[in-house]
Structure formats: structure tokens, C-alpha cells
N, C-alpha and C positions, 0 to 999 in steps of 0.2 A: 360525447360519447358516454353509453351507459354500460355500465360491468354488469358482467353476467352472474357474478358471485353476491349472495347479501354481504354485508359490510362486515358481519362477524367472521365471516370464512374468509375475507381476502386480506392475505398476508403472506409474506414471503416464507415463511416455515423456518426460518432460522433462530437458533439459539440466542444469539445475542443481536443487537442492532448492528446494521450493515455498515456505517462509518467504523465502527470499533473494530471489525472485522479486519481493517487496513491499518488501524491506530495502533491495536495492540503488537502486532509483530516488529511494528517500528520502535515502539517504545522498548520492547523486549530483547532487539537487538543493540539498541543504545544502552541498555543496562549490561548487555552481556558485554559489550566493547568497554564500558566502565571498569568491571570487575576483572575481566580479562582482556588485556589489550592485545590486538594483532600486533606482532612484531615482524612478520614477513615481508612486510610491504611498506617501505618508508619513501617521506619524501613527495619528492615531484610524481612518482608513479600512483601513490596512493592517490592525490589530489585530480591526477589525470583520469584516472579509473573511476573514482566519483563522477568528475563532472560527466564523463561520457554515462555512466548509468542515470544521472539526474536529467541529462538530455533525452536519452531513451526513453525514462518513465514520462516525462513531459509529453514527448512524441506520440507514445502509446494512449495518452490521456487524450490530446487532441485528437488522435483517431478514432476514439472509443466516443467522443463528443460528436464526432460528424458522422459515423455510421450510425 
């Protein structure tokens, strides 16, 4: 499959590399949690919500790869 654009014009046009678009917010949230720990959710509730968000993220990734 041939590209319509010359190689020098074929770029996504984002200011930083796409993998960093996802890694930087994760690192920022971990740093924020380190300096200002959340205290409104404790114990099993925190792990339950974390597991649910993790599974939802994996499901969204799988759905994105399939489509």
C-alpha cells in the first residue's frame, strides 16, 4: 500500500511522541498520590475500584485492538 504523502509530511502532528501521551499522565498521577495521598477511600474499597478500573482499561484496549 503506497502512502499519498511524501515521507517528510507523513507525521501525526502531535508535540510529543504518542506513547508519552499515555505514560506521562500515569506518572503524574503516581507522583501526586505519593505527595498527597488520598485518604477518602480505604482498604478493600480502594482495591476493588482499582481492580474494576484496571479490568475496564484492559477491556477498552482489547476492543481498540480488535476494531
